[in-house]
C-alpha positions as CSV (number, residue, x, y, z in Angstrom):
1,X,151.8,-45.6,-82.5
2,X,148.1,-46.1,-83.9
3,X,147.9,-49.4,-82.5
4,X,149.7,-49.0,-79.1
5,X,148.2,-48.3,-75.9
6,X,149.3,-45.4,-74.4
7,X,147.6,-45.6,-71.0
8,X,150.7,-44.9,-68.3
9,X,152.3,-42.8,-70.7
10,X,153.7,-39.2,-70.5
11,X,152.7,-37.1,-74.0
12,X,154.9,-34.8,-74.3
13,X,154.1,-31.4,-76.2
14,X,156.3,-31.0,-79.3
15,X,158.1,-27.5,-79.0
16,X,155.8,-26.2,-82.2
17,X,152.5,-27.6,-81.3
18,X,149.8,-24.7,-82.5
19,X,147.7,-24.9,-79.4
20,X,148.8,-22.6,-76.4
21,X,146.8,-24.5,-74.0
22,X,149.5,-27.5,-74.4
23,X,152.6,-25.4,-74.7
24,X,155.5,-27.4,-73.1
25,X,152.8,-29.7,-71.4
26,X,153.6,-32.9,-70.5
27,X,150.7,-35.0,-69.9
28,X,150.1,-38.2,-67.9
29,X,147.5,-40.6,-70.1
30,X,145.1,-42.1,-67.7
31,X,143.1,-43.9,-70.3
32,X,143.7,-44.5,-73.8
33,X,141.6,-47.2,-75.9
34,X,139.5,-47.2,-78.7
35,X,137.1,-44.6,-77.8
36,X,139.6,-42.1,-77.0
37,X,142.1,-41.0,-74.5
38,X,142.1,-39.1,-70.8
39,X,145.0,-37.6,-69.6
40,X,146.0,-35.0,-66.9
41,X,148.7,-32.4,-67.3
42,X,151.3,-32.9,-64.4
43,X,153.8,-29.8,-64.9
44,X,151.5,-27.0,-64.4
45,X,151.1,-25.8,-61.1
46,X,148.2,-23.4,-60.3
47,X,150.1,-20.8,-58.2
48,X,146.7,-19.8,-56.9
49,X,145.5,-23.1,-56.1
50,X,146.6,-24.2,-52.6
51,X,145.0,-27.9,-52.3
52,X,144.4,-26.9,-48.3
53,X,142.3,-23.9,-49.2
54,X,140.4,-26.4,-52.5
55,X,139.5,-28.7,-49.5
56,X,138.6,-26.0,-47.1
57,X,135.9,-24.9,-49.6
58,X,134.6,-28.1,-50.1
59,X,134.1,-27.8,-46.2
60,X,136.6,-30.5,-45.6
61,X,138.7,-30.0,-42.4
62,X,142.3,-29.8,-42.8
63,X,144.2,-31.1,-40.2
64,X,147.6,-31.9,-42.1
65,X,149.4,-28.4,-42.4
66,X,151.4,-29.5,-45.3
67,X,148.4,-29.6,-47.3
68,X,148.0,-26.3,-47.1
69,X,150.6,-25.6,-48.9
70,X,150.6,-28.1,-52.0
71,X,149.7,-26.7,-55.3
72,X,146.7,-27.9,-57.2
73,X,147.6,-28.6,-60.7
74,X,146.0,-27.5,-64.0
75,X,144.9,-31.0,-65.6
76,X,143.8,-29.6,-68.8
77,X,141.1,-27.3,-70.3
78,X,138.1,-29.5,-70.2
79,X,136.1,-29.2,-67.1
80,X,138.1,-27.4,-65.2
81,X,135.8,-27.3,-62.5
82,X,136.1,-31.0,-62.0
83,X,138.7,-32.2,-59.3
84,X,140.6,-35.3,-60.2
85,X,143.3,-36.8,-57.8
86,X,146.1,-38.8,-59.5
87,X,147.7,-41.1,-56.7
88,X,150.1,-43.7,-55.5
89,X,148.5,-46.7,-54.0
90,X,145.3,-49.0,-55.0
91,X,141.7,-48.3,-56.2
92,X,140.4,-48.5,-52.8
93,X,138.1,-45.4,-52.9
94,X,134.5,-45.2,-53.8
95,X,135.3,-43.8,-57.5
96,X,138.5,-44.9,-58.2
97,X,140.3,-47.0,-60.7
98,X,143.7,-48.2,-61.5
99,X,146.2,-47.0,-64.7
100,X,149.0,-48.9,-63.8
101,X,150.3,-51.3,-60.7
102,X,150.9,-48.3,-58.3
103,X,149.1,-45.4,-59.8
104,X,145.5,-45.0,-59.9
105,X,142.8,-42.0,-60.4
106,X,140.1,-41.1,-57.9
107,X,137.0,-38.4,-58.5
108,X,135.2,-39.3,-55.2
109,X,134.9,-36.8,-52.1
110,X,136.6,-39.7,-49.4
111,X,139.8,-39.4,-50.7
112,X,139.8,-35.6,-50.2
113,X,139.1,-36.1,-47.0
114,X,142.3,-38.8,-46.3
115,X,144.3,-36.3,-48.0
116,X,142.9,-33.4,-45.5
117,X,144.0,-35.6,-42.8
118,X,147.4,-36.6,-44.1
119,X,146.1,-40.6,-44.1
120,X,147.1,-43.2,-46.5
121,X,148.2,-41.1,-49.4
122,X,151.5,-41.3,-50.2
123,X,152.3,-39.0,-53.6
124,X,149.4,-37.4,-55.2
125,X,148.5,-34.6,-57.6
126,X,144.8,-32.5,-57.3
127,X,144.6,-32.1,-60.7
128,X,141.7,-29.8,-61.7
129,X,140.4,-30.2,-65.3
130,X,141.9,-32.6,-68.1
131,X,142.7,-33.4,-71.5
132,X,140.8,-35.8,-73.7
133,X,140.8,-36.9,-77.2
134,X,138.2,-38.5,-79.0
135,X,138.2,-41.7,-81.4
136,X,141.4,-41.8,-83.4
137,X,142.4,-38.3,-82.5
138,X,145.2,-38.4,-80.4
139,X,146.7,-41.1,-83.1
140,X,146.2,-38.3,-86.0
141,X,147.8,-35.6,-83.4
142,X,150.8,-38.1,-82.8
143,X,151.2,-38.9,-86.8
144,X,151.2,-35.0,-87.2
145,X,154.2,-34.5,-84.9
146,X,152.3,-33.0,-81.9
147,X,153.3,-35.0,-79.2
148,X,156.1,-37.3,-78.5
149,X,155.6,-40.6,-76.0
150,X,157.7,-41.6,-73.6
151,X,157.2,-44.3,-70.7
152,X,155.8,-42.9,-67.7
153,X,157.5,-43.4,-64.2
154,X,157.1,-42.5,-60.3
155,X,159.9,-40.3,-60.0
156,X,159.1,-37.9,-63.3
157,X,155.4,-38.2,-62.4
158,X,155.5,-37.1,-58.2
159,X,159.0,-36.2,-57.0
160,X,160.6,-33.8,-60.0
161,X,160.0,-30.3,-59.7
162,X,157.2,-29.1,-62.1
163,X,158.9,-26.7,-64.1
164,X,161.8,-29.7,-64.8
165,X,159.4,-32.3,-66.2
166,X,158.8,-31.5,-69.7
167,X,162.7,-31.0,-70.7
168,X,163.2,-34.5,-68.6
169,X,160.8,-36.4,-70.0
170,X,162.2,-35.7,-73.7
171,X,165.4,-36.5,-72.3
172,X,164.6,-39.4,-71.0
173,X,163.7,-40.7,-74.9
174,X,166.9,-38.9,-75.9
175,X,165.5,-35.7,-77.0
176,X,167.0,-32.2,-76.3
177,X,164.8,-29.5,-77.3
178,X,167.5,-26.8,-77.3
179,X,169.1,-28.4,-80.1
180,X,165.7,-28.9,-82.0
181,X,164.1,-26.1,-84.5
182,X,161.0,-25.4,-85.8
183,X,162.6,-24.1,-88.9
184,X,164.3,-27.3,-90.4
185,X,163.9,-27.4,-94.0
186,X,163.5,-23.5,-94.2
187,X,166.3,-21.3,-95.8
């Protein structure tokens, strides 16, 4: 895995991952290159963080009532005050880049105004914070067995209930965590 580019893949936290910030985490890798990696956790809704309220707090007029109910996600422990919009479509916004053919990440406010109005955005997640790895750090963690890797797909990324994503991603690569034990080799 050390040479593989994991952009547009999921990292599935191993059941015995020692960092509690990533317990049962499913992370979508937005960028992976020789400098490191950046990803967004896509299975941790923030129950107290409704997208509509967050947009109103930014003085953005919300005219789409559905947005008031959408939950923001905990994107990761780094810079939780910074919002990232993970969305389908093309990178047509001020600060936007393509991750795959139909998935982009945008950090500019122009996309938030369109979301608030219910215009031109298909599927999206507003993620607060991100996860990142320094040069070769992710490769070490993969070698240590902290993460499993699974190709990303839009159904798992946007349509699957949050609480099912971690297990379903593992099942996609043939792993059932119910049958795994961290006590293997211990009498």
